[in-house]
C-alpha positions as CSV (number, residue, x, y, z in Angstrom):
1,M,0.0,0.0,0.0
2,L,1.2,3.5,-0.8
3,D,0.2,6.2,1.7
4,P,-1.5,8.7,-0.6
5,A,-0.9,11.7,1.7
6,A,2.8,11.1,1.9
7,H,2.9,10.4,-1.8
8,V,1.2,13.7,-2.7
9,I,3.2,15.7,-0.2
10,E,6.5,14.4,-1.6
11,K,5.3,15.0,-5.2
12,C,4.4,18.6,-4.4
13,G,7.7,19.4,-2.7
14,G,7.1,18.8,1.0
15,P,4.7,19.8,3.8
16,D,5.5,23.5,3.6
17,A,4.8,23.7,-0.1
18,V,1.5,21.8,0.3
19,A,0.4,24.1,3.2
20,E,1.1,27.1,1.0
21,M,-0.8,25.6,-1.9
22,V,-4.0,25.0,0.0
23,G,-3.7,27.9,2.5
24,I,-3.6,25.9,5.8
25,H,-1.0,25.5,8.6
26,V,1.7,23.0,7.9
27,S,0.8,21.1,11.1
28,N,-2.5,20.2,9.4
29,V,-0.6,18.8,6.5
30,H,1.6,16.6,8.8
31,R,-1.6,15.4,10.5
32,W,-2.8,13.8,7.2
33,T,0.0,11.2,7.6
34,Y,-0.8,10.4,11.2
35,P,-3.0,7.5,12.3
36,R,-6.5,8.3,13.6
37,A,-5.3,7.4,17.1
38,R,-3.0,10.4,17.0
39,G,-5.7,12.7,15.6
40,G,-4.7,12.2,12.0
41,S,-6.5,10.9,8.9
42,D,-4.7,7.6,8.2
43,G,-2.9,8.9,5.1
44,R,-6.0,10.3,3.4
45,I,-6.1,13.9,2.3
46,P,-9.6,15.4,2.9
47,T,-11.7,15.6,-0.2
48,R,-12.2,19.3,0.1
49,H,-8.5,19.9,-0.7
50,H,-8.2,17.7,-3.8
51,R,-9.3,20.3,-6.4
52,A,-7.2,23.1,-4.9
53,L,-4.1,20.9,-4.8
54,I,-4.5,19.7,-8.4
55,A,-4.9,23.3,-9.6
56,A,-2.1,24.7,-7.5
57,A,0.2,21.9,-8.6
58,A,-0.6,22.6,-12.2
59,R,0.5,26.2,-11.7
60,R,3.8,25.0,-10.5
61,G,4.3,22.6,-13.3
62,I,3.5,19.5,-11.2
63,T,1.2,16.9,-12.7
64,L,-1.2,15.8,-10.0
65,T,-4.3,13.7,-10.9
66,P,-7.2,12.4,-8.8
67,D,-5.5,8.9,-8.8
68,D,-2.7,10.4,-6.6
69,F,-5.2,10.8,-3.7
70,F,-6.1,7.1,-3.3
71,H,-4.2,4.0,-2.4
72,M,-2.4,2.1,-5.1
73,S,-1.9,-1.6,-4.8
74,G,0.6,-3.8,-6.4
75,A,2.9,-6.8,-6.0
76,D,5.4,-6.4,-3.1
77,D,8.4,-8.8,-3.2
78,G,9.3,-7.8,0.4
79,K,11.8,-5.2,-0.7
80,G,9.2,-2.6,-1.5
81,L,6.4,-1.8,-3.9
82,S,7.0,-3.0,-7.5
83,S,4.9,-2.8,-10.6
84,P,2.0,-1.0,-9.1
85,A,-1.4,-1.5,-10.6
86,P,-3.2,1.5,-11.8
87,A,-5.1,3.3,-9.0
88,T,-8.8,3.3,-9.2
89,Y,-10.5,6.6,-8.4
90,S,-13.9,7.5,-7.1
91,P,-14.8,11.0,-5.9
92,L,-16.7,9.3,-3.1
93,P,-14.8,7.7,-0.2
94,M,-15.8,4.0,-0.8
95,P,-18.2,2.2,1.6
96,Q,-15.4,0.2,3.3
97,D,-13.8,3.5,4.3
98,A,-16.6,4.2,6.8
99,D,-15.4,3.8,10.4
100,P,-18.3,2.8,12.7
101,T,-16.0,3.1,15.7
102,R,-15.9,6.9,15.3
103,F,-19.7,7.3,15.6
104,R,-21.4,4.9,17.9
105,H,-24.6,6.7,18.5
106,R,-27.8,4.8,17.7
107,H,-29.8,8.1,17.1
108,I,-29.0,11.6,16.1
109,L,-31.3,13.7,18.3
110,G,-29.2,16.8,18.6
111,I,-25.8,18.3,18.3
112,D,-25.6,18.7,22.1
113,G,-23.8,15.5,23.3
114,L,-21.7,14.9,20.1
115,T,-17.9,15.3,20.5
116,P,-15.9,17.4,18.1
117,D,-14.4,14.2,16.6
118,E,-17.9,12.8,16.0
119,I,-18.9,16.1,14.3
120,A,-15.8,16.1,12.2
121,Y,-16.4,12.5,11.2
122,L,-19.9,13.3,9.9
123,L,-18.6,16.3,8.0
124,D,-15.7,14.4,6.5
125,R,-18.1,11.6,5.3
126,A,-20.5,14.3,3.9
127,D,-17.7,16.0,2.1
128,G,-17.2,12.8,0.1
129,F,-20.9,12.5,-0.6
130,V,-20.9,15.9,-2.3
131,A,-18.9,14.5,-5.2
132,L,-21.4,11.6,-5.5
133,S,-24.3,14.0,-5.7
134,R,-22.5,16.0,-8.4
135,G,-21.6,13.0,-10.5
136,P,-23.5,11.4,-13.4
137,R,-24.4,8.3,-11.4
138,K,-25.9,9.6,-8.1
139,R,-26.1,6.2,-6.3
140,A,-24.3,4.1,-3.9
141,D,-25.6,0.9,-2.3
142,L,-24.7,1.6,1.3
143,L,-28.4,1.3,2.4
144,R,-29.3,-1.6,0.2
145,G,-32.1,-3.5,1.9
146,R,-32.7,-0.7,4.5
147,T,-36.0,1.1,4.9
148,V,-36.0,4.8,5.7
149,M,-39.3,6.4,6.8
150,N,-39.9,10.2,6.8
151,L,-42.4,11.2,9.5
152,F,-43.0,14.9,9.4
153,F,-45.6,16.5,11.7
154,E,-44.8,19.9,10.3
155,D,-44.5,21.2,6.7
156,S,-41.1,21.0,5.2
157,T,-39.6,21.4,1.7
158,R,-35.8,21.3,2.1
159,T,-35.4,18.9,5.0
160,R,-37.9,16.2,3.9
161,T,-36.9,16.3,0.2
162,S,-33.2,16.2,1.0
163,F,-33.7,13.2,3.4
164,E,-35.7,11.5,0.7
165,L,-32.9,12.1,-1.9
166,A,-30.2,11.1,0.6
167,G,-31.9,7.8,1.3
168,K,-32.5,7.0,-2.4
169,R,-28.9,8.0,-3.4
170,L,-27.6,5.5,-0.8
171,G,-29.8,2.7,-2.3
172,G,-32.4,2.6,0.5
173,D,-36.2,2.2,0.3
174,V,-37.7,5.5,1.3
175,I,-41.3,6.0,2.5
176,N,-42.8,9.4,3.1
177,M,-45.6,9.1,5.6
178,S,-48.4,11.7,5.2
179,V,-49.4,12.8,8.7
180,A,-52.5,14.7,7.2
181,T,-54.0,11.4,6.1
182,S,-52.8,9.2,8.9
183,S,-54.4,7.9,12.1
184,I,-52.8,10.8,14.0
185,Q,-55.6,12.9,12.6
186,K,-58.1,10.5,14.2
187,G,-56.6,11.1,17.7
188,E,-53.9,8.5,17.8
189,S,-51.1,9.4,20.3
190,L,-47.5,9.9,19.3
191,I,-46.5,6.8,21.4
192,D,-49.2,4.6,19.7
193,T,-48.0,5.9,16.3
194,A,-44.4,5.0,17.3
195,L,-45.5,1.4,18.3
196,T,-47.4,1.0,15.0
197,L,-44.5,2.1,12.9
198,N,-42.0,0.0,14.9
199,A,-44.1,-3.1,14.1
200,M,-43.3,-2.5,10.4
201,H,-39.6,-2.8,11.1
202,P,-38.1,0.3,9.5
203,D,-34.4,0.8,9.9
204,V,-34.4,4.6,10.3
205,L,-37.2,7.1,11.2
206,I,-36.7,10.7,10.3
207,V,-39.0,12.8,12.5
208,R,-40.0,16.4,12.6
209,H,-42.4,17.5,15.3
210,P,-43.7,20.9,16.5
211,H,-43.0,20.0,20.2
212,S,-39.6,20.1,21.8
213,G,-38.6,16.7,23.1
214,A,-41.2,14.7,21.1
215,V,-38.5,13.1,18.9
216,E,-36.5,11.9,21.9
217,L,-39.7,10.4,23.4
218,L,-40.4,8.6,20.2
219,S,-36.8,7.3,20.0
220,Q,-37.4,5.6,23.4
221,K,-40.3,3.6,22.0
222,V,-38.8,2.1,18.8
223,T,-36.0,-0.3,18.0
224,C,-34.8,1.4,14.9
225,A,-32.5,4.5,14.5
226,V,-34.1,7.9,14.8
227,I,-32.8,11.2,13.3
228,N,-34.2,14.5,14.5
229,G,-35.5,16.5,11.5
230,G,-36.3,19.4,13.9
231,D,-38.3,19.4,17.1
232,G,-40.1,22.6,18.3
233,S,-37.6,25.2,19.3
234,H,-35.2,22.6,20.6
235,E,-32.7,21.3,18.0
236,H,-32.2,20.8,14.2
237,P,-29.0,18.8,14.2
238,T,-28.7,18.1,10.4
239,Q,-29.2,21.8,9.6
240,A,-26.3,22.7,11.9
241,L,-24.1,20.0,10.2
242,L,-24.9,21.2,6.7
243,D,-24.2,24.8,7.8
244,A,-20.9,23.7,9.2
245,L,-20.0,21.8,6.1
246,T,-20.8,24.8,3.9
247,I,-18.6,27.0,6.1
248,R,-15.7,24.6,6.1
249,R,-15.7,24.1,2.4
250,R,-15.7,27.8,1.7
251,K,-13.4,29.0,4.6
252,G,-11.3,25.9,5.0
253,R,-12.0,25.8,8.7
254,I,-14.5,26.5,11.5
255,G,-12.2,27.1,14.4
256,G,-11.3,30.7,14.9
257,L,-14.0,32.2,12.8
258,I,-16.5,34.8,14.1
259,V,-20.1,33.8,13.3
260,A,-23.0,36.1,13.9
261,I,-26.4,34.4,14.2
262,C,-29.0,37.1,13.7
263,G,-32.7,37.3,14.2
264,D,-35.3,35.3,16.1
265,V,-33.0,33.2,18.3
266,A,-35.6,32.5,21.0
267,H,-37.8,30.4,18.7
268,S,-35.0,28.9,16.5
269,R,-33.9,25.3,16.8
270,V,-31.4,26.1,14.0
271,A,-29.8,28.7,16.3
272,R,-29.4,26.3,19.2
273,S,-27.9,23.5,17.1
274,N,-25.5,25.9,15.4
275,I,-24.4,27.3,18.7
276,H,-23.7,23.9,20.1
277,L,-21.7,22.8,17.0
278,L,-19.8,26.0,16.2
279,T,-18.6,26.5,19.8
280,A,-17.6,22.9,20.0
281,M,-15.5,23.3,16.9
282,G,-13.8,26.4,18.1
283,A,-15.7,29.2,16.5
284,R,-16.5,32.5,18.2
285,V,-20.3,32.9,18.1
286,R,-22.4,36.0,18.5
287,V,-26.2,36.3,18.6
288,V,-27.8,39.5,17.4
289,G,-31.4,40.6,17.6
290,P,-33.9,42.7,19.6
291,P,-34.2,41.8,23.3
292,T,-37.7,40.3,22.7
293,V,-36.3,37.4,20.6
294,V,-32.9,36.9,22.2
295,P,-33.2,34.8,25.4
296,R,-31.7,36.4,28.5
297,A,-29.9,33.2,29.4
298,I,-28.4,32.5,26.0
299,A,-25.0,33.8,27.1
300,R,-24.6,30.7,29.2
301,M,-24.2,28.7,26.0
302,G,-20.9,30.5,25.4
303,V,-22.0,33.2,23.0
304,E,-21.7,37.0,22.9
305,V,-25.0,38.9,22.9
306,F,-25.6,42.1,20.8
307,H,-28.8,44.1,20.4
308,D,-27.2,46.5,17.9
309,M,-26.9,44.9,14.5
310,R,-24.0,46.9,13.2
311,E,-22.0,46.3,16.3
312,G,-22.8,42.6,16.3
313,L,-21.6,42.2,12.7
314,R,-18.3,44.0,13.2
315,D,-15.4,41.9,11.8
316,C,-17.6,38.8,11.4
317,D,-16.6,36.1,9.0
318,I,-20.1,34.6,8.6
319,V,-23.5,36.2,8.9
320,M,-26.2,33.7,9.5
321,M,-29.7,35.2,9.3
322,L,-32.9,33.6,10.9
323,R,-36.5,34.3,10.0
324,L,-39.1,35.5,12.4
325,Q,-40.9,32.3,13.4
326,L,-44.3,33.9,13.6
327,E,-46.0,30.5,13.9
328,R,-44.3,29.9,17.2
329,M,-44.9,33.3,18.7
330,Q,-47.7,33.9,21.2
331,G,-48.1,37.6,21.2
332,T,-46.2,40.5,19.6
333,Y,-42.4,40.3,19.6
334,V,-41.6,43.1,17.2
335,P,-43.5,46.4,16.5
336,S,-43.8,45.7,12.8
337,L,-42.1,43.7,10.1
338,R,-41.0,47.0,8.4
339,E,-39.4,48.3,11.6
340,N,-37.7,44.9,12.2
341,F,-36.1,45.1,8.8
342,H,-35.0,48.7,9.4
343,F,-33.1,47.7,12.6
344,Y,-32.2,44.0,12.1
345,G,-32.7,43.1,8.5
346,L,-29.5,42.4,6.6
347,D,-28.7,44.9,3.8
348,Y,-25.4,46.0,2.3
349,D,-25.3,49.0,4.7
350,K,-25.2,46.7,7.8
351,L,-23.1,44.1,6.0
352,A,-20.4,46.7,5.5
353,N,-19.5,46.3,9.2
354,A,-18.5,42.6,8.7
355,K,-15.2,41.6,7.1
356,P,-15.0,42.4,3.3
357,D,-15.1,38.6,2.5
358,A,-17.9,37.8,5.0
359,L,-20.3,35.2,3.7
360,I,-24.1,35.2,4.1
361,M,-26.2,32.2,5.2
362,H,-29.9,31.5,5.8
363,P,-31.5,28.1,6.6
364,G,-34.7,29.0,4.7
365,P,-37.4,29.7,3.9
366,I,-36.4,33.3,3.2
367,N,-38.7,36.2,3.9
368,R,-37.3,38.8,1.5
369,G,-37.5,42.3,2.9
370,V,-38.2,41.0,6.4
371,E,-34.9,39.6,7.6
372,I,-32.8,39.9,4.5
373,D,-32.7,42.2,1.4
374,T,-33.2,40.5,-1.9
375,A,-30.0,41.9,-3.4
376,V,-27.9,40.4,-0.5
377,A,-29.7,37.1,-0.6
378,D,-29.0,36.7,-4.3
379,D,-25.4,38.0,-4.2
380,V,-23.6,35.2,-6.1
381,E,-20.2,36.1,-4.6
382,R,-21.2,36.1,-0.9
383,S,-24.5,34.3,-0.4
384,L,-24.2,30.6,0.5
385,I,-28.0,30.0,0.6
386,T,-28.3,27.6,-2.4
387,E,-25.0,25.9,-1.4
388,Q,-26.5,25.2,2.0
389,V,-29.3,23.3,0.2
390,E,-26.8,21.3,-1.8
391,M,-24.8,20.4,1.3
392,G,-28.0,19.3,3.0
393,V,-28.3,16.2,0.8
394,A,-24.7,15.2,1.5
395,V,-24.9,15.7,5.2
396,R,-28.1,13.7,5.5
397,M,-26.4,10.9,3.5
398,A,-23.6,10.9,6.0
399,C,-26.1,10.8,8.9
400,L,-28.1,7.9,7.4
401,E,-24.8,6.0,6.9
402,A,-23.6,6.7,10.4
403,V,-26.7,5.5,12.2
404,T,-27.0,2.4,10.1
405,A,-23.4,1.4,10.2
406,N,-23.7,-0.3,13.6
407,L,-27.0,-2.0,12.9
408,P,-27.1,-5.7,12.0
409,S,-26.6,-6.1,8.2
410,A,-29.8,-6.3,6.2
411,D,-28.9,-9.8,5.0
412,A,-28.3,-11.0,8.6
413,R,-31.5,-9.4,9.7
414,N,-33.4,-11.1,6.9
415,R,-31.9,-14.5,7.9
416,S,-32.8,-14.2,11.5
């Protein structure tokens, strides 16, 4: 076996040269050659650096191809590698590269409770699935024989559709359960629904529910894996993961960045999951909004609180906007939508306080002219909103793979 990281580093002129080519610290380059037990990547260069390395090498007159990033096997006579066979390349880390020991959770109910290594593992796996989704053959058989069921008690476009695509691209059987035409509308309780579905032996349930904690309660009543698609104002873990993947692919890192989460933090499960994830990965997080929609105790989560939009955006790397969740509000939280936009809506005037290369994010759906100006939302150089949607499919593929990796194989289950 040839260690691809060491091979590429040598071919490009050493660790310092590679660090300069991709814009990272040289210690990170060395870490590629370390075993996982030492915090390394077992000789694999993260997929997000492949394209940049190939382009940078070409500018230096070095021929680097996708094959250089993967193991090459050949006959070894005991004195070293001889007559290597041509390397086979796939933009997707192959199924056998998944490492179940790095993610042992049966469910994904929230970001709170995941370690930085577990978060990084999901992001690394998702990074590989981006290439699969962009390729001509958008299918792998990692979930062959598995059944994935979407159970959404709230309306959803991005989350439900991307989970459906993720399951199908991994070769699973995906079922979308319509709550509007189910027995739930006849008065069936959540627990009875869980027991009914459990009797059908699905492998994974994706659940969105309007009440915080409902998904965790359901997970206690079923034998399959459960992934939280958003529960009340509590958590939305896959949204935070896709946001993190989007940031990491564009900025090359998460640690050390200043991220401002702006808007209706009080009612936002997206904000809570992002705060857990970003602080765990070393980012500096600010929350910005009027006092009526920023909880007083939010600072206990390790964030800085600002009620002045311009001051909160000062020197930020990422500006993450949130919509006003009017459906969760009991009473009046802002004087008017027009006044809210005047003080807290993102336009170019307020954005000028952030760093010149600051990027804009929004989990959707967007309310143009309420929390963000149309021109800013559609800025092709700075807005990551459509890229977030793309990353959502890849992240949900990684989550489905992770929770099923430690389940009994479909073939073994069918024999039992």
